[in-house]
DSSP file (Angstrom, degrees, kcal/mol; ACC not computed):
  #  RESIDUE AA STRUCTURE BP1 BP2  ACC     N-H-->O    O-->H-N    N-H-->O    O-->H-N    TCO  KAPPA ALPHA  PHI   PSI    X-CA   Y-CA   Z-CA
    1    1 A M              0   0    0      0, 0.0     3,-0.1     0, 0.0     0, 0.0   0.000 360.0 360.0 360.0 -25.1   89.6   93.7  108.2
    2    2 A G        +     0   0    0      1,-0.2     2,-0.2     0, 0.0     0, 0.0   0.622 360.0 140.5  78.1   9.9   85.9   93.7  108.6
    3    3 A S        +     0   0    0      2,-0.0     2,-0.3     0, 0.0    -1,-0.2  -0.535  17.9 134.5 -83.9 156.0   85.0   94.8  105.0
    4    4 A G        -     0   0    0     -2,-0.2     2,-0.3    -3,-0.1     3,-0.0  -0.976  43.2-118.1-174.7-176.6   82.1   93.3  103.3
    5    5 A D        -     0   0    0     -2,-0.3     6,-0.0     1,-0.0    -2,-0.0  -0.994  20.1-127.4-141.9 147.1   79.1   94.0  101.2
    6    6 A S  S    S+     0   0    0     -2,-0.3    -1,-0.0     1,-0.3     0, 0.0   0.667 109.7  22.1 -71.6 -16.6   75.4   93.5  101.9
    7    7 A N     >  +     0   0    0      1,-0.1     4,-1.7     2,-0.0     3,-0.3  -0.508  69.8 170.4-146.7  74.3   75.0   91.6   98.5
    8    8 A P  H  > S+     0   0    0      0, 0.0     4,-3.0     0, 0.0     5,-0.2   0.865  76.1  55.5 -58.7 -44.3   78.4   90.3   97.5
    9    9 A G  H  > S+     0   0    0      1,-0.2     4,-1.9     2,-0.2     5,-0.1   0.891 108.8  45.8 -57.4 -43.3   77.0   88.2   94.6
   10   10 A A  H  > S+     0   0    0     -3,-0.3     4,-2.0     2,-0.2    -1,-0.2   0.848 112.1  51.5 -71.4 -32.9   75.2   91.0   93.0
   11   11 A L  H  X S+     0   0    0     -4,-1.7     4,-2.2     2,-0.2    -2,-0.2   0.899 109.6  50.3 -67.6 -40.3   78.3   93.2   93.3
   12   12 A G  H  X S+     0   0    0     -4,-3.0     4,-2.1     2,-0.2    -2,-0.2   0.874 111.5  48.2 -62.0 -38.5   80.5   90.5   91.7
   13   13 A R  H  X S+     0   0    0     -4,-1.9     4,-2.5     2,-0.2    -1,-0.2   0.872 111.3  49.7 -65.9 -37.8   78.1   90.2   88.9
   14   14 A Y  H  X S+     0   0    0     -4,-2.0     4,-1.7     2,-0.2    -2,-0.2   0.885 111.6  49.0 -67.0 -42.3   78.0   93.9   88.4
   15   15 A M  H  X S+     0   0    0     -4,-2.2     4,-2.6     2,-0.2     5,-0.2   0.931 113.3  47.9 -59.7 -50.4   81.8   94.1   88.4
   16   16 A A  H  X S+     0   0    0     -4,-2.1     4,-2.5     1,-0.2    39,-0.3   0.918 110.5  50.6 -63.8 -45.0   82.1   91.2   85.8
   17   17 A E  H  X S+     0   0    0     -4,-2.5     4,-1.3     2,-0.2    -1,-0.2   0.859 110.1  50.2 -56.3 -39.7   79.5   92.8   83.7
   18   18 A S  H  X S+     0   0    0     -4,-1.7     4,-0.7     2,-0.2    -2,-0.2   0.895 110.2  50.3 -63.8 -46.8   81.4   96.1   83.8
   19   19 A L  H ><>S+     0   0    0     -4,-2.6     5,-1.7     1,-0.2     3,-1.1   0.901 105.6  57.5 -61.8 -38.5   84.7   94.3   82.9
   20   20 A N  H ><5S+     0   0    0     -4,-2.5     3,-2.1     1,-0.3    -1,-0.2   0.872  94.9  65.1 -64.7 -32.3   83.0   92.6   79.9
   21   21 A E  H 3<5S+     0   0    0     -4,-1.3    -1,-0.3     1,-0.3    -2,-0.2   0.799 106.0  42.2 -62.4 -26.6   82.1   95.9   78.5
   22   22 A Y  T <<5S-     0   0    0     -3,-1.1    -1,-0.3    -4,-0.7    -2,-0.2   0.222 112.6-117.7 -96.0  11.5   85.8   96.7   78.0
   23   23 A K  T < 5 -     0   0    0     -3,-2.1    -3,-0.2     1,-0.2    -2,-0.1   0.847  41.8-170.6  52.5  40.1   86.5   93.2   76.7
   24   24 A I      < -     0   0    0     -5,-1.7    -1,-0.2     1,-0.1    32,-0.1  -0.400  15.0-148.1 -56.7 130.7   88.9   92.6   79.6
   25   25 A L        +     0   0    0      1,-0.2    32,-2.5    31,-0.1     2,-0.3   0.787  69.4  10.9 -77.6 -30.3   90.7   89.4   78.9
   26   26 A H  E     -a   57   0A   0     30,-0.2     2,-0.4    -7,-0.0    32,-0.2  -1.000  54.3-154.0-149.4 155.3   91.2   88.1   82.4
   27   27 A C  E     -a   58   0A   0     30,-2.7    32,-3.2    -2,-0.3     2,-0.5  -0.979   8.4-164.7-130.3 118.5   90.1   88.8   86.0
   28   28 A H  E     +a   59   0A   0     -2,-0.4     2,-0.3    30,-0.2    32,-0.2  -0.891  20.1 171.7-102.8 125.9   92.3   87.8   88.9
   29   29 A V  E     -a   60   0A   0     30,-2.9    32,-1.3    -2,-0.5     2,-0.5  -0.919  30.6-124.7-136.5 156.9   90.4   87.8   92.3
   30   30 A L  E     -a   61   0A   0     -2,-0.3    32,-0.2    30,-0.2    30,-0.1  -0.857  27.8-121.6-101.1 135.3   91.1   86.8   95.7
   31   31 A E        -     0   0    0     30,-3.5     2,-1.7    -2,-0.5     3,-0.4  -0.560  17.2-131.7 -70.3 137.3   88.7   84.2   97.5
   32   32 A P  S    S+     0   0    0      0, 0.0    -1,-0.1     0, 0.0    30,-0.1  -0.410  78.3 103.3 -85.0  63.8   87.3   85.6  100.6
   33   33 A R        +     0   0    0     -2,-1.7     8,-5.8    29,-0.1     2,-0.6   0.286  44.8 100.9-130.4  12.0   88.1   82.5  102.6
   34   34 A I  E     +C   40   0B   0     -3,-0.4     6,-0.2     6,-0.3     3,-0.1  -0.882  28.4 169.1-107.4 123.3   91.2   83.3  104.8
   35   35 A K  E    S-     0   0B   0      4,-2.4     2,-0.3    -2,-0.6    -1,-0.2   0.837  74.8 -19.6 -92.1 -43.9   90.7   84.1  108.3
   36   36 A S  E >  S-C   39   0B   0      3,-1.6     3,-0.9     1,-0.0    -1,-0.4  -0.882  85.1 -76.4-151.4-178.1   94.4   83.8  109.2
   37   37 A E  T 3  S+     0   0    0     -2,-0.3     3,-0.0     1,-0.3    -1,-0.0   0.830 130.1  25.5 -55.1 -37.8   97.5   82.4  107.8
   38   38 A D  T 3  S+     0   0    0      1,-0.0     2,-0.5     2,-0.0    -1,-0.3   0.379 111.0  75.4-101.9  -5.7   96.6   78.9  108.9
   39   39 A E  E <   -C   36   0B   0     -3,-0.9    -4,-2.4     2,-0.0    -3,-1.6  -0.952  61.3-157.8-126.0 124.5   92.8   79.0  109.1
   40   40 A K  E     -C   34   0B   0     -2,-0.5     2,-0.6    -6,-0.2    -6,-0.3  -0.783  10.6-143.5-102.6 148.1   90.5   79.0  106.1
   41   41 A D        -     0   0    0     -8,-5.8     2,-2.0    -2,-0.4    -2,-0.0  -0.929  27.2-127.8-105.9 121.3   86.9   80.4  106.0
   42   42 A D        +     0   0    0     -2,-0.6     3,-0.1     1,-0.2    -9,-0.1  -0.498  55.9 140.9 -77.2  81.7   84.9   78.1  103.8
   43   43 A H    >   +     0   0    0     -2,-2.0     3,-2.1     1,-0.1     4,-0.3  -0.382  21.6 158.8-108.9  48.4   83.2   80.5  101.2
   44   44 A L  T 3  S+     0   0    0      1,-0.3     3,-0.2     2,-0.1    -1,-0.1   0.706  70.3  33.6 -47.9 -31.5   83.8   78.0   98.4
   45   45 A H  T >  S+     0   0    0     -3,-0.1     3,-0.9     1,-0.1    -1,-0.3   0.262  83.2 108.1-114.5  14.0   81.2   79.2   96.0
   46   46 A S  T <  S+     0   0    0     -3,-2.1     4,-0.3     1,-0.3    -1,-0.1   0.833  84.6  43.2 -60.1 -35.8   81.2   82.9   96.8
   47   47 A L  T >> S+     0   0    0     -4,-0.3     4,-2.5     1,-0.2     3,-0.5   0.545  85.7  94.8 -93.4  -6.6   82.8   83.8   93.5
   48   48 A V  H <> S+     0   0    0     -3,-0.9     4,-3.0     1,-0.2     5,-0.2   0.860  81.5  53.7 -54.3 -49.4   80.8   81.5   91.2
   49   49 A P  H 3> S+     0   0    0      0, 0.0     4,-1.4     0, 0.0    -1,-0.2   0.884 112.5  47.0 -52.8 -41.5   78.2   84.2   90.2
   50   50 A M  H <> S+     0   0    0     -3,-0.5     4,-2.4    -4,-0.3    -2,-0.2   0.908 112.2  48.7 -66.8 -46.4   81.1   86.5   89.2
   51   51 A K  H  < S+     0   0    0     -4,-2.5    -1,-0.2     1,-0.2    -3,-0.2   0.951 110.2  51.2 -62.5 -48.4   82.9   83.7   87.2
   52   52 A K  H  < S+     0   0    0     -4,-3.0    -1,-0.2    -5,-0.2    -2,-0.2   0.881 114.4  45.1 -63.1 -33.3   79.7   82.7   85.4
   53   53 A T  H  < S+     0   0    0     -4,-1.4    -1,-0.2    -5,-0.2    -2,-0.2   0.856  94.4  88.7 -77.3 -41.5   79.2   86.3   84.4
   54   54 A F     <  -     0   0    0     -4,-2.4     4,-0.1     1,-0.1   -37,-0.1  -0.390  59.6-160.0 -62.9 131.4   82.7   87.1   83.4
   55   55 A K        +     0   0    0    -39,-0.3    -1,-0.1    -2,-0.1     3,-0.1   0.683  68.5  61.7 -86.5 -20.6   83.5   86.4   79.7
   56   56 A G  S    S-     0   0    0      1,-0.2     2,-0.3   -32,-0.1   -30,-0.2  -0.066 106.0 -53.7 -92.3-164.3   87.2   86.2   79.9
   57   57 A T  E     -a   26   0A   0    -32,-2.5   -30,-2.7    22,-0.1     2,-0.6  -0.588  52.4-148.3 -70.8 126.7   89.7   84.0   81.8
   58   58 A F  E     -a   27   0A   0     -2,-0.3    21,-2.0   -32,-0.2    22,-1.9  -0.895  12.3-167.3-106.8 122.0   88.8   83.9   85.5
   59   59 A I  E     -ab  28  80A   0    -32,-3.2   -30,-2.9    -2,-0.6     2,-0.3  -0.961   2.6-164.8-118.1 122.4   91.8   83.5   88.0
   60   60 A S  E     +ab  29  81A   0     20,-2.3    22,-3.0    -2,-0.5     2,-0.3  -0.776  11.5 170.3-106.6 147.1   91.3   82.7   91.6
   61   61 A A  E     +ab  30  82A   0    -32,-1.3   -30,-3.5    -2,-0.3    22,-0.1  -0.967  23.3 101.1-149.2 160.7   93.8   83.0   94.5
   62   62 A C  S    S-     0   0    0     20,-0.6   -29,-0.1    -2,-0.3    -1,-0.1   0.639  92.4 -21.8 122.8  84.8   94.0   82.8   98.2
   63   63 A G  S    S+     0   0    0      1,-0.2     2,-0.1   -29,-0.0     5,-0.1   0.569  79.7 155.7  78.3   8.9   95.2   79.9  100.3
   64   64 A Y        -     0   0    0     18,-0.3    -1,-0.2     4,-0.1     2,-0.2  -0.418  24.7-160.1 -70.0 141.9   94.7   77.1   97.8
   65   65 A D     >  -     0   0    0     -2,-0.1     4,-2.6    21,-0.0     5,-0.2  -0.470  42.5 -86.5-102.3-173.3   96.7   74.0   98.1
   66   66 A R  H  > S+     0   0    0     -2,-0.2     4,-2.2     2,-0.2     5,-0.2   0.950 128.9  43.2 -63.5 -46.7   97.3   71.4   95.2
   67   67 A E  H  > S+     0   0    0      2,-0.2     4,-2.1     1,-0.2    -1,-0.2   0.931 113.7  48.8 -64.4 -50.0   94.1   69.6   96.0
   68   68 A D  H  > S+     0   0    0      2,-0.2     4,-2.7     1,-0.2     5,-0.2   0.943 112.0  50.0 -51.8 -51.8   92.0   72.6   96.5
   69   69 A G  H  X S+     0   0    0     -4,-2.6     4,-1.9     1,-0.2     5,-0.2   0.936 109.9  50.3 -60.6 -47.0   93.2   74.2   93.3
   70   70 A N  H  X S+     0   0    0     -4,-2.2     4,-2.6    -5,-0.2    -1,-0.2   0.865 110.7  50.7 -54.5 -40.8   92.5   71.1   91.2
   71   71 A N  H  X S+     0   0    0     -4,-2.1     4,-2.8    -5,-0.2     6,-0.2   0.926 106.5  51.2 -68.6 -44.4   89.1   70.8   92.6
   72   72 A V  H  <>S+     0   0    0     -4,-2.7     5,-3.0     1,-0.2     6,-0.8   0.906 115.3  44.3 -65.8 -35.8   88.0   74.4   91.9
   73   73 A V  H ><5S+     0   0    0     -4,-1.9     3,-1.3    -5,-0.2    -1,-0.2   0.917 112.3  50.1 -68.9 -40.9   89.1   74.1   88.4
   74   74 A A  H 3<5S+     0   0    0     -4,-2.6    -2,-0.2     1,-0.3    -1,-0.2   0.859 112.1  49.8 -63.1 -32.7   87.5   70.7   87.9
   75   75 A E  T 3<5S-     0   0    0     -4,-2.8    -1,-0.3    -5,-0.1    -2,-0.2   0.382 113.2-121.4 -79.5   2.3   84.3   72.1   89.4
   76   76 A C  T < 5S+     0   0    0     -3,-1.3    -3,-0.2     2,-0.2    -2,-0.1   0.763  75.1 130.4  59.5  32.8   84.5   75.0   87.0
   77   77 A R  S   <S+     0   0    0     -5,-3.0     2,-0.3    -6,-0.2    -4,-0.2   0.576  82.2   3.0 -89.6  -8.7   84.5   77.5   89.9
   78   78 A T        -     0   0    0     -6,-0.8    -2,-0.2    -5,-0.1    -1,-0.2  -0.959  60.4-136.1-162.3 166.6   87.5   79.2   88.2
   79   79 A N  S    S+     0   0    0    -21,-2.0     2,-0.3     1,-0.3   -20,-0.2   0.818  90.1  11.7 -94.1 -40.5   89.6   78.8   85.0
   80   80 A L  E     -b   59   0A   0    -22,-1.9   -20,-2.3    -8,-0.0     2,-0.4  -0.951  65.1-142.2-140.8 155.4   93.0   79.2   86.6
   81   81 A V  E     -b   60   0A   0     -2,-0.3     2,-0.5   -22,-0.2   -20,-0.2  -0.974  11.0-151.4-121.2 130.2   94.5   79.2   90.2
   82   82 A A  E     -b   61   0A   0    -22,-3.0     2,-0.6    -2,-0.4   -20,-0.6  -0.884   2.8-162.0-103.3 136.4   97.2   81.4   91.3
   83   83 A Y     >  +     0   0    0     -2,-0.5     4,-0.9     1,-0.2     5,-0.1  -0.823  20.5 162.8-118.5  88.1   99.5   80.3   94.1
   84   84 A G  H  > S+     0   0    0     -2,-0.6     4,-2.4     2,-0.2    -1,-0.2   0.992  73.2  34.6 -71.6 -65.2  101.4   83.3   95.5
   85   85 A R  H  > S+     0   0    0      1,-0.2     4,-1.3     2,-0.2     5,-0.1   0.899 118.9  50.5 -60.0 -43.2  102.7   82.3   98.9
   86   86 A L  H  > S+     0   0    0      1,-0.2     4,-0.9     2,-0.2     3,-0.4   0.931 112.1  50.0 -64.6 -42.1  103.5   78.7   97.9
   87   87 A F  H >< S+     0   0    0     -4,-0.9     3,-0.9     1,-0.2     6,-0.2   0.931 103.8  57.2 -61.9 -44.2  105.3   80.0   94.8
   88   88 A L  H 3< S+     0   0    0     -4,-2.4    32,-0.3     1,-0.2    -1,-0.2   0.803 114.3  37.9 -55.3 -32.4  107.4   82.4   96.7
   89   89 A A  H 3< S+     0   0    0     -4,-1.3    -1,-0.2    -3,-0.4     2,-0.2   0.450 120.6  50.7-100.3  -2.0  108.8   79.6   99.0
   90   90 A N    X<  +     0   0    0     -3,-0.9     3,-2.0    -4,-0.9    -1,-0.2  -0.637  54.6 172.6-138.0  79.2  109.0   77.1   96.1
   91   91 A L  T 3  S+     0   0    0     29,-0.3    -1,-0.1     1,-0.3    34,-0.1   0.763  89.6  53.3 -58.4 -22.8  110.8   78.4   93.0
   92   92 A D  T >> S+     0   0    0      1,-0.2     4,-2.2     2,-0.1     3,-0.6   0.025  76.2 135.3 -90.0  25.2  110.5   74.8   91.6
   93   93 A F  H <>  +     0   0    0     -3,-2.0     4,-2.3     1,-0.3     5,-0.2   0.826  64.9  50.0 -51.5 -47.7  106.7   75.0   92.3
   94   94 A P  H 3> S+     0   0    0      0, 0.0     4,-2.6     0, 0.0    -1,-0.3   0.928 112.9  47.8 -60.3 -42.4  105.5   73.5   89.0
   95   95 A K  H <> S+     0   0    0     -3,-0.6     4,-1.8     2,-0.2    -2,-0.2   0.883 110.0  51.5 -65.7 -40.2  107.8   70.6   89.3
   96   96 A R  H  X>S+     0   0    0     -4,-2.2     5,-2.5     2,-0.2     4,-0.6   0.903 111.5  48.2 -62.8 -40.4  106.8   69.9   92.9
   97   97 A F  H ><5S+     0   0    0     -4,-2.3     3,-0.9    -5,-0.2    -2,-0.2   0.934 110.1  51.8 -61.6 -45.7  103.2   69.9   91.9
   98   98 A E  H 3<5S+     0   0    0     -4,-2.6    -1,-0.2     1,-0.2    -2,-0.2   0.831 117.9  36.8 -54.9 -37.0  103.9   67.6   89.1
   99   99 A L  H 3<5S-     0   0    0     -4,-1.8    -1,-0.2    -5,-0.1    -2,-0.2   0.371 106.0-124.9 -96.8  -0.1  105.8   65.1   91.4
  100  100 A I  T <<5 +     0   0    0     -3,-0.9    -3,-0.2    -4,-0.6    -4,-0.1   0.902  54.1 166.7  49.0  44.1  103.4   65.6   94.2
  101  101 A A      < -     0   0    0     -5,-2.5    -1,-0.2    -6,-0.2    -2,-0.0  -0.476  43.2 -88.4 -85.7 158.7  106.4   66.5   96.3
  102  102 A P        -     0   0    0      0, 0.0     2,-0.3     0, 0.0    -1,-0.1  -0.253  44.6-132.9 -68.9 154.8  106.4   68.1   99.7
  103  103 A L        -     0   0    0     -3,-0.1     2,-0.1    -7,-0.0   -13,-0.1  -0.826  16.8-108.5-109.7 148.2  106.5   72.0   99.7
  104  104 A N        -     0   0    0     -2,-0.3     2,-0.3   -15,-0.2   -15,-0.1  -0.448  37.2-114.4 -63.0 144.7  108.7   74.4  101.7
  105  105 A K        -     0   0    0     -2,-0.1     2,-0.2     1,-0.0    -1,-0.1  -0.682  34.0-127.3 -77.8 139.9  106.8   76.2  104.3
  106  106 A Y        -     0   0    0     -2,-0.3     2,-0.6    13,-0.0   -20,-0.1  -0.557   8.5-146.3 -91.8 153.1  106.7   80.0  103.6
  107  107 A D    >   -     0   0    0     -2,-0.2     3,-1.8   -22,-0.1     4,-0.3  -0.938   4.4-163.3-119.2 105.5  107.8   82.7  106.0
  108  108 A T  G >  S+     0   0    0     -2,-0.6     3,-0.7     1,-0.3    -1,-0.1   0.644  84.7  71.4 -62.7 -17.5  105.7   85.8  105.5
  109  109 A T  G 3  S+     0   0    0      1,-0.2    -1,-0.3    -3,-0.0    -3,-0.0   0.582  99.3  48.6 -74.3  -9.0  108.2   87.9  107.4
  110  110 A T  G X  S+     0   0    0     -3,-1.8     3,-0.7     7,-0.1    -1,-0.2   0.394  85.0 116.4-106.7  -4.3  110.6   87.6  104.4
  111  111 A F  T <  S-     0   0    0     -3,-0.7     8,-0.0    -4,-0.3   -26,-0.0  -0.485  89.3 -12.4 -64.7 132.2  107.9   88.5  101.8
  112  112 A Y  T 3  S+     0   0    0      1,-0.2     2,-0.3    -2,-0.1    -1,-0.2   0.802 103.6 124.4  52.1  46.1  108.6   91.8   99.7
  113  113 A T    <   -     0   0    0     -3,-0.7    -1,-0.2     5,-0.2     5,-0.1  -0.947  47.7-164.8-136.7 156.5  111.4   93.0  102.0
  114  114 A H        +     0   0    0     -2,-0.3     3,-0.2     1,-0.3    -1,-0.1   0.495  63.5  91.2-120.1  -3.9  115.0   94.1  101.4
  115  115 A D  S    S+     0   0    0      1,-0.4    -1,-0.3     2,-0.1     2,-0.2  -0.823  96.8  16.1-143.3 103.7  116.3   94.0  104.9
  116  116 A P  S    S-     0   0    0      0, 0.0     2,-1.7     0, 0.0    -1,-0.4   0.456  93.7-129.4 -86.3 161.8  117.5   91.5  105.8
  117  117 A I        +     0   0    0     -3,-0.2     2,-0.3    -2,-0.2    -3,-0.1  -0.584  59.5 127.2 -82.1  88.2  117.9   89.9  102.5
  118  118 A V        +     0   0    0     -2,-1.7    -5,-0.2    -8,-0.1     2,-0.0  -0.948  36.6  36.7-137.5 157.6  116.3   86.5  103.1
  119  119 A G  S    S+     0   0    0     -2,-0.3     2,-2.1     1,-0.1     3,-0.2  -0.178  84.9  51.5  86.1 177.5  113.6   84.4  101.5
  120  120 A Y  S    S+     0   0    0    -32,-0.3     3,-0.4     1,-0.2   -29,-0.3  -0.377 117.8  35.1  50.6 -69.8  112.6   83.7   98.0
  121  121 A T  S    S+     0   0    0     -2,-2.1    -1,-0.2     1,-0.2   -32,-0.1   0.547 112.9  58.2 -86.7  -5.2  116.0   82.8   96.6
  122  122 A D  S    S+     0   0    0     -3,-0.2    -1,-0.2     2,-0.1    -2,-0.1   0.456  76.1 110.3-104.0  -2.5  117.4   81.0   99.7
  123  123 A Y  S    S-     0   0    0     -3,-0.4     2,-0.1   -35,-0.2   -32,-0.1  -0.469  78.1-104.3 -71.3 144.8  114.6   78.3  100.0
  124  124 A P        -     0   0    0      0, 0.0     2,-0.2     0, 0.0   -20,-0.2  -0.415  27.5-126.7 -77.5 148.2  115.8   74.8   99.1
  125  125 A F        -     0   0    0     -2,-0.1     2,-0.3     1,-0.1   -35,-0.0  -0.503  33.7 -97.8 -81.8 158.4  115.0   73.2   95.8
  126  126 A F        -     0   0    0     -2,-0.2     2,-0.5   -25,-0.0    -1,-0.1  -0.621  38.5-148.2 -78.5 133.3  113.4   69.7   95.8
  127  127 A E        -     0   0    0     -2,-0.3     2,-0.4    -3,-0.0    -1,-0.0  -0.915   9.6-163.7-104.9 124.2  116.0   67.0   95.2
  128  128 A T        -     0   0    0     -2,-0.5     2,-0.4     2,-0.0    -2,-0.0  -0.909   3.9-159.5-105.3 146.3  115.2   63.9   93.4
  129  129 A T              0   0    0     -2,-0.4    -2,-0.0     1,-0.1     0, 0.0  -0.942 360.0 360.0-121.2 136.5  117.4   60.8   93.5
  130  130 A I              0   0    0     -2,-0.4    -1,-0.1     0, 0.0    -2,-0.0   0.436 360.0 360.0-104.2 360.0  117.4   58.0   91.0
């Protein structure tokens, strides 16, 4: 999209300070690390100044897999991770993460559409056998 800021760290801190004035409980942000659907741009620490400034719960999203999400929480770069695309293709997502099970690949052409009625509810659930 080509958007950006000359000083994103300062802008993030300013935004966090402004939210703090209103005692906002959480801030959900998108990491600026996706170039395309399958390619990540590694700006792993770009939101750290904003997270350190914000007093509420900080939620990050944008292209995380299980390992990435666990790492950013363990390294205190966020409090919580949101998994949008992976969740849409895996309604049993928490169970799959718990079991370290394979994930369904998502199809972005089926996101948030009504015609044709496909996606979201027709992805297969993970089957476990005992």
